[in-house]
C-alpha positions as a LaTeX table, in Angstrom:
\begin{tabular}{lrrr}
\hline
Residue & $x$ (\AA) & $y$ (\AA) & $z$ (\AA) \\
\hline
Met1 & 0.00 & 0.00 & 0.00 \\
Thr2 & 1.23 & 3.47 & $-0.90$ \\
Thr3 & 2.27 & 5.76 & 1.95 \\
Leu4 & 2.27 & 9.53 & 1.58 \\
Phe5 & 5.30 & 11.19 & 3.25 \\
Val6 & 5.23 & 14.92 & 3.92 \\
Asp7 & 8.21 & 17.17 & 4.60 \\
Ala8 & 5.93 & 18.99 & 7.01 \\
Asp9 & 7.82 & 21.86 & 8.65 \\
Ala10 & 6.81 & 24.54 & 6.15 \\
Cys11 & 4.32 & 22.63 & 4.01 \\
Pro12 & 1.41 & 24.93 & 3.05 \\
Val13 & $-0.83$ & 22.12 & 1.75 \\
Lys14 & $-1.22$ & 19.79 & 4.75 \\
Pro15 & $-5.04$ & 20.09 & 4.80 \\
Glu16 & $-5.21$ & 19.25 & 1.09 \\
Ile17 & $-2.90$ & 16.25 & 1.58 \\
Leu18 & $-5.08$ & 14.92 & 4.38 \\
Lys19 & $-8.22$ & 15.37 & 2.28 \\
Val20 & $-6.81$ & 13.45 & $-0.71$ \\
Ala21 & $-5.33$ & 10.76 & 1.53 \\
Glu22 & $-8.67$ & 10.23 & 3.27 \\
Arg23 & $-10.47$ & 9.95 & $-0.06$ \\
His24 & $-8.00$ & 7.28 & $-1.24$ \\
Gly25 & $-7.49$ & 5.52 & 2.11 \\
Leu26 & $-3.77$ & 6.32 & 2.30 \\
Thr27 & $-1.55$ & 6.49 & 5.35 \\
Val28 & 0.09 & 9.91 & 5.79 \\
Val29 & 3.39 & 10.40 & 7.62 \\
Leu30 & 4.07 & 14.03 & 8.57 \\
Val31 & 7.78 & 14.48 & 9.32 \\
Ala32 & 9.00 & 17.64 & 11.04 \\
Asn33 & 11.75 & 19.06 & 13.23 \\
Ser34 & 9.24 & 20.54 & 15.65 \\
Gly35 & 6.05 & 19.42 & 17.31 \\
Met36 & 2.75 & 19.47 & 15.47 \\
Arg37 & $-0.83$ & 19.27 & 16.57 \\
Pro38 & $-1.61$ & 15.55 & 16.59 \\
Ser39 & $-4.37$ & 14.21 & 14.41 \\
Arg40 & $-7.07$ & 11.91 & 15.73 \\
Asp41 & $-7.11$ & 10.14 & 12.38 \\
Pro42 & $-5.47$ & 6.71 & 12.77 \\
Met43 & $-4.22$ & 6.98 & 9.18 \\
Val44 & $-2.07$ & 10.02 & 10.06 \\
Arg45 & 1.27 & 9.49 & 11.76 \\
His46 & 3.43 & 12.31 & 13.17 \\
Val47 & 7.21 & 11.90 & 13.32 \\
Val48 & 9.28 & 14.55 & 15.08 \\
Val49 & 12.99 & 14.30 & 14.34 \\
Ser50 & 15.93 & 16.16 & 15.84 \\
Gly51 & 16.74 & 19.69 & 14.75 \\
Ala52 & 19.93 & 18.44 & 13.08 \\
Phe53 & 20.56 & 19.56 & 9.51 \\
Asp54 & 18.57 & 17.37 & 7.06 \\
Ala55 & 17.20 & 15.15 & 9.87 \\
Ala56 & 13.67 & 15.19 & 8.42 \\
Asp57 & 14.99 & 14.62 & 4.89 \\
Asn58 & 17.14 & 11.70 & 6.01 \\
Trp59 & 14.25 & 10.12 & 7.91 \\
Ile60 & 11.99 & 10.32 & 4.87 \\
Val61 & 14.68 & 8.85 & 2.57 \\
Glu62 & 15.32 & 6.00 & 5.02 \\
Asn63 & 11.62 & 5.13 & 5.37 \\
Ala64 & 10.04 & 5.81 & 1.97 \\
Gln65 & 9.89 & 2.92 & $-0.46$ \\
Ser66 & 9.55 & 2.67 & $-4.19$ \\
Gly67 & 5.96 & 3.49 & $-5.16$ \\
Asp68 & 5.35 & 5.77 & $-2.17$ \\
Ile69 & 4.59 & 9.49 & $-2.61$ \\
Ala70 & 6.45 & 12.37 & $-0.98$ \\
Val71 & 5.49 & 16.04 & $-0.82$ \\
Thr72 & 8.42 & 18.41 & $-0.47$ \\
Ala73 & 9.61 & 21.79 & $-1.69$ \\
Asp74 & 13.20 & 20.62 & $-1.11$ \\
Val75 & 14.59 & 19.77 & $-4.56$ \\
Pro76 & 17.70 & 17.89 & $-3.28$ \\
Leu77 & 15.39 & 15.74 & $-1.12$ \\
Ala78 & 13.14 & 15.14 & $-4.14$ \\
Ala79 & 16.21 & 14.04 & $-6.14$ \\
Arg80 & 17.16 & 11.51 & $-3.48$ \\
Leu81 & 13.62 & 10.15 & $-3.41$ \\
Val82 & 13.27 & 9.94 & $-7.20$ \\
Glu83 & 16.43 & 7.78 & $-7.23$ \\
Gln84 & 14.59 & 5.37 & $-4.92$ \\
Gly85 & 11.50 & 5.18 & $-7.12$ \\
Val86 & 9.40 & 7.43 & $-4.87$ \\
His87 & 6.89 & 9.74 & $-6.56$ \\
Ala88 & 7.84 & 13.30 & $-5.50$ \\
Leu89 & 5.67 & 16.39 & $-5.70$ \\
Ser90 & 6.15 & 20.03 & $-4.70$ \\
Pro91 & 3.45 & 21.91 & $-2.76$ \\
Ala92 & 2.82 & 23.93 & $-5.94$ \\
Gly93 & 1.97 & 20.76 & $-7.89$ \\
Arg94 & 5.30 & 20.29 & $-9.68$ \\
Val95 & 6.01 & 16.60 & $-10.24$ \\
Phe96 & 9.62 & 15.54 & $-9.83$ \\
Asp97 & 10.52 & 12.39 & $-11.77$ \\
Ala98 & 13.45 & 10.95 & $-13.68$ \\
Thr99 & 12.81 & 13.28 & $-16.64$ \\
Thr100 & 12.43 & 16.51 & $-14.63$ \\
Ile101 & 14.61 & 16.21 & $-11.54$ \\
Gly102 & 17.92 & 16.98 & $-13.28$ \\
Met103 & 16.71 & 20.33 & $-14.59$ \\
Ala104 & 14.99 & 21.17 & $-11.29$ \\
Leu105 & 18.22 & 20.50 & $-9.40$ \\
Ala106 & 20.30 & 22.51 & $-11.88$ \\
Met107 & 17.93 & 25.49 & $-11.67$ \\
Arg108 & 17.89 & 25.33 & $-7.87$ \\
Asn109 & 21.69 & 25.33 & $-7.77$ \\
Leu110 & 21.94 & 28.16 & $-10.30$ \\
Lys111 & 19.51 & 30.32 & $-8.33$ \\
Gln112 & 21.38 & 29.60 & $-5.11$ \\
Asp113 & 24.67 & 30.66 & $-6.75$ \\
Leu114 & 23.05 & 33.85 & $-8.11$ \\
Arg115 & 21.60 & 34.70 & $-4.68$ \\
Glu116 & 24.98 & 34.15 & $-3.02$ \\
Ala117 & 26.64 & 36.39 & $-5.62$ \\
Gly118 & 24.03 & 39.10 & $-4.99$ \\
Glu119 & 22.72 & 38.93 & $-8.55$ \\
Ile120 & 19.16 & 38.08 & $-7.54$ \\
Arg121 & 17.12 & 38.45 & $-4.38$ \\
Gly122 & 16.11 & 35.44 & $-2.36$ \\
Phe123 & 12.35 & 35.75 & $-2.20$ \\
Asn124 & 9.77 & 33.33 & $-3.52$ \\
Pro125 & 6.41 & 34.36 & $-4.92$ \\
Ala126 & 3.46 & 34.05 & $-2.54$ \\
Phe127 & 1.66 & 30.73 & $-2.48$ \\
Ser128 & $-1.53$ & 31.21 & $-4.50$ \\
Ala129 & $-4.94$ & 29.61 & $-4.82$ \\
Arg130 & $-3.83$ & 28.44 & $-8.26$ \\
Asp131 & $-0.80$ & 26.68 & $-6.71$ \\
Arg132 & $-3.13$ & 24.95 & $-4.25$ \\
Ser133 & $-5.46$ & 23.85 & $-7.06$ \\
Glu134 & $-2.59$ & 22.55 & $-9.19$ \\
Phe135 & $-1.24$ & 20.68 & $-6.19$ \\
Leu136 & $-4.58$ & 18.95 & $-5.56$ \\
Gln137 & $-4.86$ & 17.86 & $-9.20$ \\
Ala138 & $-1.26$ & 16.65 & $-9.35$ \\
Leu139 & $-1.53$ & 14.75 & $-6.06$ \\
Asp140 & $-4.72$ & 13.03 & $-7.16$ \\
Arg141 & $-3.03$ & 11.97 & $-10.45$ \\
Leu142 & 0.04 & 10.69 & $-8.56$ \\
Val143 & $-2.09$ & 8.69 & $-6.14$ \\
Arg144 & $-3.90$ & 7.03 & $-9.04$ \\
Arg145 & $-0.61$ & 6.38 & $-10.86$ \\
Ala146 & 0.93 & 4.84 & $-7.73$ \\
Ala147 & $-2.16$ & 2.65 & $-7.22$ \\
Asn148 & $-2.04$ & 1.46 & $-10.84$ \\
Ser149 & 1.67 & 0.63 & $-10.70$ \\
Ala150 & 1.17 & $-1.29$ & $-7.42$ \\
Ser151 & $-1.54$ & $-3.53$ & $-8.87$ \\
\hline
\end{tabular}
């Protein structure tokens, strides 16, 4: 059965994830460096890891299996998961897979270099209703794809 892992510390789409997971009967694992309000839903598991650098990322990589789904805005984490056969998705609905992760990683690294050199500013656009809608559609497609590949 597919498990949905969430890099939860700054994830803006947790309610949407829980809604889709409930509709499809999926277990959700919310992984964070700090405490979260616990859910009464038995299909939702909360994992609090240490505040060490990449502790949440490492936990997700160690526990996710091929065919699972992960939601993260962290492109290097998505790259590690894609290598394992995990379906990765950003909170804005961007699917990371073998055909897209290389470019996503290169663009992330380029932007980081430009920010460090002072060539661009380090702000991200505000999360929009359109991002939320695209995320919901993409997550639903990924859940169906994962279910089809598991059967």
